[in-house]
N, C-alpha and C positions, 0 to 999 in steps of 0.2 A: 504494500500500500504506500502511496506517495505521502510524504510528510505534510502535516497541516501547514498551509501557506502562512498562517498568521503566527506560527510558533517557530518555524524552521529558521536556521541561520545559514548564511552562505558557506558552502564547503571551503576549506582552506585552499583547495586546488584552484578555485575560481576567484579567490579574493583579488581585488584590483586596487590600484592606488586610491587614495582618499577622495579624489575629485570625480571618480567614476559614479555616474548616477544610474546607468542601466547596464546589466550584465546578462548576456545570452550564453548559455552553456550547453553544448551538445544538443541543440534544438533540432528535432526531426519531426516531419509531418508526412504521413502517408494517407492516400485515398485509395482504398481497395489494394490493387497491386501496383499503384503508381506512387513513387516517392517524390514529393514536391520539394522537400528540404532534407539535406543530408548532414545531420549532426553539426550544425554551424555554431561558431563561437564569435562573440563580439563584445567589446567594452565601449560604451559611449560616455564621453566626459560631460560633466555638469556644465551647462551653458554652451554646448557645442551645436553647430549646424551640420548634421550628417545627412548626406543625400545618398539614397540607394538607387542605383540605376541598373538597367539590364534590358535585354530584348523581351518580347512577349514570351511567356512560359518559363522565364528564368527563376521564378519563385518569389519575386519581390512583393506581389500582392498577398500571397499566402503568408509571408513573413509579417507584414504589417497587420494582417487580420489576427495573427497570433499575439502580437504585441499589445493590441488594444482589447483583446478578449473576445473577439468574434469567432475564433476557432480555438480548439484545445490541442496542445502538442501531443504527438504520439509518444515522444520521449524528450528528455532534456528539461531545462528550467529557464525561467526568466526572473531576474532579480531587480528590484528598484531599491537602490542602496543596499540595505541588509534585509530587506523583506522579499520573500518569494511571492510573486503575484500571478503565476501562470494558471492558478486555479481560481483566482478571484474573478467575479463577473465584471463586465465593463464599467458598470456604475459604481463599483467599489474601488476602482483604480484611480489614482490621482493623475490621470492622463486624459487627453481630449483629442478628438479626430476632426480634421477638416476634410470633408469629402469633395470629390470632383463635382458632384451635383449640388454642393453647398447645403442641401437639405434645410433651407430656410422655410419658415411658415408664411405662405403668400398672403394669408388672411390677417396677419398680424402686422403691426407697425415695426419700424426699425428698432425702436426702444423695447418693444415687447419681445422681439426676437433676441436682442442682446440680454435682456433680463431673464429669459426663460430658465437657464440653469440655476440662477439665484432664487427664482420663484419655487423651483422644485426643492431647493434646500430649505425653504421657509424663511428666507431673508426678508425683513420688513420692506414695504413698498418704497419708502423714502430712501432707504439705503440702496435699494436696487436701482432707483432712478439716478442717484448720485454716481453710482458705479458705471451705469450705462453712459452718462454724459462724459465721465472721465475717459472711457474707452473710445467714444466718438472723437474726442480731442486727440487721443493717442493715434487713432487711425486716420486722422486728418479729414474728418467729416464735420460739417458745421453742426452746432448744437440743435438747430431747428430740424435736422434730419430725425431727431428722436420721434417725432410724430408722423414722419413720412411713411407711406405704404411701401412695402417691399416691391410691389409691381411697378412703382414709379421710379425705382432705382435702376441705374445702368448696370451693365455687367461688372464693371470695375467697382462700383459702389456696393453691389451685393457681395462681392468678394471681401471687401473691407468689413461689411456687417458680419459675415461668417467668421472672420478672424476675431472681431470684437466679442462675439458670442463665445468663441472658444476660450478667449482670455478671461471672460467674466467668471468662468469656472475656477480660475487661478490654478491651472494644472502644473504639475512638475515638468511634464513633457508634452509637447504638441506634436501630433502625427499629422502628416499631410499626404493624401492620396491623389496625386496628379491634379491639384486644384486649379491649375492654370491652363490645362490642356484644351478646354473648350473656348478659350478666348482668342480674339484676333491677335496677330503678331505684335502690333504696336502696343496694345494694352498689356499683353503678356510681358513684354520687355520692361514696361513701366513698373508692373507689379513685382517682377523679379527683384528690382532694385528696392522697392518699398518693403518687401519681405526681408531682405537682407538688413535694411535699416531698422525694421521693427525688431528683428532678432537682437541687434546690437542694443537697442533702447530698453528692451524688456529683460535681457539676460536669461531668457528661458532656453531650455533645450529643445531644438527642433530636429525632428527626424522626418525626412521628406522623400517620398517615392515619386519617381518620374522615369520616363523613357527618353527625356530630352537631355542631350549632352550639354546644350547651351545653358539650360537652367542650372544643371549641376555645377558647371564651371563658374557661373556668375555668383552663386549664392553660398557655396559650401565651404566649411572649414576642412572637411574630409569627404571623400567620395568612396562608397563601397560598390564595386561592380559585381553583379551576380551573373552566374551562368549555370544553367541546369541544376539549380538548387544548392549552389555553393558560392562562396565569395571567391572571386578570381583574384582581386586585389583591393586592398583598403589603404588609402594614402591621401595626401593633399592633392588638389587639382593639378598643381604644377608638377608634382612627382609622377602622377599617373600619366600625364600628357607627355612628359619628357622621358620617363623611364618605365614604360609598361613592362610587365613581367611575362607577357605572352603575346602571341600574334593576335589572339582574340581581343585583348585589351587594347592593343595598338590600333587595330582596325575600328573598334567600337568608339574610341575617343577621337574620331574625326578623320579627315583625309590623311593618308599616309602612303609612303613608298616602302615596300618590303622587298628585301633581296636575300635570297639564300646564299650563304657563304660557308666556306670550310677552311680550316687552317691546320698546319702541322706544328704550330708553336712559333714559327718564324715567318713563313709566307702565307698569304691569304688569297683565296680565289673565289670568284662568284660569276655567274653567267652574264657575260657581256661587260663586266666591270674591269676597269684598269685600276689597280690598287697599288699605292706607293709601297715599294719593297720595305720589308721589316715592320710593317704595320701590325702584323699579327702578334709580334712580341710585345708591342705596347698595349694590346688589349688582353693578352693572356689567353686568347682563344686557342683551344686544341680540339679539333673535330668540327662538327657542324654548328651553325648559328644562324640567326636572322638579324639582318641589319635594318634598323628602323630609322627612316628619314622623313621628317615632316616636310611638306611642300615648301614652306617658307625658308627652310634650311638649304634648299637646292638653288644653285645659280647657273645661269647660262655662261659658259666659258668663252672668252675671246681667244683668238688664235695665239698659241704659245702660253696661255694662262694655265697654271697648274692647280691641282687640288688633290687631297688624299685619295678621293674616290672620283672616278670619271666614267661616263658612259655615253655612247653615241645613240642618237635617236632621230626621229622625224617629227616635226611639228604637226600636230593633228588639228587642234582647235584652240581658240582663245575665248574665255568666259569672263564677263564683268561681274565683280563681287563688291560693288560699291567703291570703296577707296582702294581696293586691291584687284588684281587681275590673276586669273588662274589659267595656266596653259596645260593642255593634255598632250603628252608626247608618246608616239608609238615607239616601243623598244623591240628588241629581238624576241623571238619566240612568242609573238602575239601578246606581249605584256604591255601595260600602260604605265607611264610615269606622270607625275603631277608636279608642277612648279607654281608657286605663288609669289608675286612681286607687287610692290607699290605701283599705283597707276602711272606715276611719272617714270617708272622703269620699263614701260612697254617696249617690247622688241619690234623690230621692223620686218621680221620674217613673215612669210605667208604660209598657210598650210601646205605641206609637202617639202618645206625647207629642211635641210639637214641641220641638226643642232648638236652641241656637245654640252652635257650637263656635268656639274661637279659639286662636291661638298667635302667638308673636312671632318676628321674624326671627332673633334670637339663639339660638332653640331648634330651628331647622330647618336644612336643608342644601339648597343649590341645585346641581343638576347641569346645567351649561350645555351647550346644544346637544343635549340628550338628547331 
């Protein structure tokens, strides 16, 4: 029998530093003969903004449903500080969820929506209203919105009301299940920044689920990438982008050039690549590896210009990306390469022009044994 969640204390094996607010230990979830989560572990720091990303079917929605109490783990445990909470019902957990649908009450006013969790708690009416007005200010909505109908609010305003209602509960952790996915691009970008700012102003712990790489990069202190029910990598946005641990992570985190290479400890070779002699010794690579090169690290080489890595190709197309330009290059063996430059660095070549690309060891990443 599992221990009583109100009496158990965290096993020494999963004890974490004092600032840890949430600990997941060996969490597994199966549905009939399908395993959605494979014994995952995670420590979340108090006040952290952690974003969990992954493709459809990776297990991120199952994970957040377990964390908020909408599902029960098959095995493993969830700890909030020193209290085990995986058997507690959702209404007994000091956490709150902001859903993609927002789940606001359309027949109630903005103020009534914000006050709802306080009303359930039995908070006096005057205290509820004072808290609602305080949260309207925090979410940068005018005080007169207190009496406004939800149906009169725009999409962005409804999002702010949903956040105010979640904060009214004063949870220790706020969970977000893709709350911005239904909004248009411009509003989504505005609210990404507002969410990051709100996190800084409240000091709350945010755990955010999304399939959007952009949202994760803009808002997060750390990103956890899921694949097939496991965490593939957990690190800061910069570290994951610059130093992915696998080809999957490298490709998931945006446009990337991947080259298979092999080395004997001194020399390195890769299909179509011209590699500076002795480079393998600097990397310590022995055997196979994958060279990860972001498009912005690749440059067009002029005649006689050198680089640690070089490759020949044919210009296929140019794409405008606002302040930047992206070039697609046809390489040998029906492979494609991608280069990104500032708009003022536009090249004069036309599709079909032979080009030579180059980059240096300091601007790429090597995944050994991949």
